[in-house]
N, C-alpha and C positions, 0 to 999 in steps of 0.2 A: 415281784420275786424277792426273796430274801435268802441269805446264805444260811445253811444248816450243816452241821458237821456230818450228819448222816446222809443227807441228800443235798448236793451242791447248790442247786437252784430249783425252786418250785413255787408256784403261785400260792398266796396265802391271804386270808382275811386278817388284817392286823388285830382287830378286836378279839379274834379267837385265839391269838397266840399267847394270851396271858389270862389268868383266872383270878377272880376275887378270893381273898381269904379273910375270914371274920376278924375284925379288930386289927388289921394289918395293912401295910403298904408292901406291894410286891413289885419287883422290877425284873426286866429281862432285856439285856443288851442284844441288839440285833446286828449292829455294825459298830466296830471300834477301829478307828484309824488315827494316825497322828494329827490329822486335820479336823477330826470331829467324831461325834458319836450319834447313834440313833438308838434310843432306849424306849421300851414300853413300860408303863406303870399301871398298876391297878390299886386304887385306894378304896378301902371300905368307908362307908359313910362316917363322917366325923373325923377321919384321919387327915393328916396334913404334913406339911413341911414348915418348920419355923423360919422366920425371916433370915435370909442369908444373901450373899452376893456371889456372883460367878464372874470370872475374868473374860468370858466370851458371850456373845449373843446366843440366845436360845429361842427356838420356836416350839410352842406347845400347840398341839392339835388334839382336841377332845374327841375321842372315839365313842364314848358312851357316858351318859350321866351328866351331872352338873358340878362345877367347881367355882369357888371364889378365889381369885388370884389378886393379890395386892402387889403393885409395882410402884415403888417410890411413893408410898402412901395413898395411891389411887386404887380403889376397889373395882374389880372387873368380875362380872358374873358370866361364866361361859357355860354352854351346853353342847350336846352332841353336834358335831359339825363345825363348831367355832374354832378359831385359832387366834393366837396372840404372840407377839414377839416380846421377849424379856431382854432388854438391852444389857450389854456388858456393864458390870460394876454398879448396877442399880439394885438396891435392896428389894427383894421379892419374897413372898410367902404364899402358900396355898392351903386351902382347906376344902375337903370334899363335902359338898352340900348333900349329895346322894353318893352312893357308890359311883365311882367314875374311873374311866380308863383314858390314858393319854399317850400320845407319841411325843417324845421330847427329842428334838434335833438340835445338837449343839455344834456350832461352827467355831473351830479353834484357829482359823487363819483369816 
């Protein structure tokens, strides 16, 4: 279940809650709390996020497609069904090998 402004709680397929857009990165926040966030992303092939750090641990779960995720200089190729933890304060970047969708869970405590 997820929270929706129009319908308080209802079952949903995560992969269907966000759509690809040509040449773009799309995001949709599902939950936002002081202790963390849950956000869906859809990346068109070739799109990505440049290297950066975050002050909190984050879990990436790939819902569709393939992505290359660099963490502290180590390359990781993930596909549908894979997940990885990006540790706090470690530089990371990602690039969509194909169009891909992910669920990002960031824990702030």
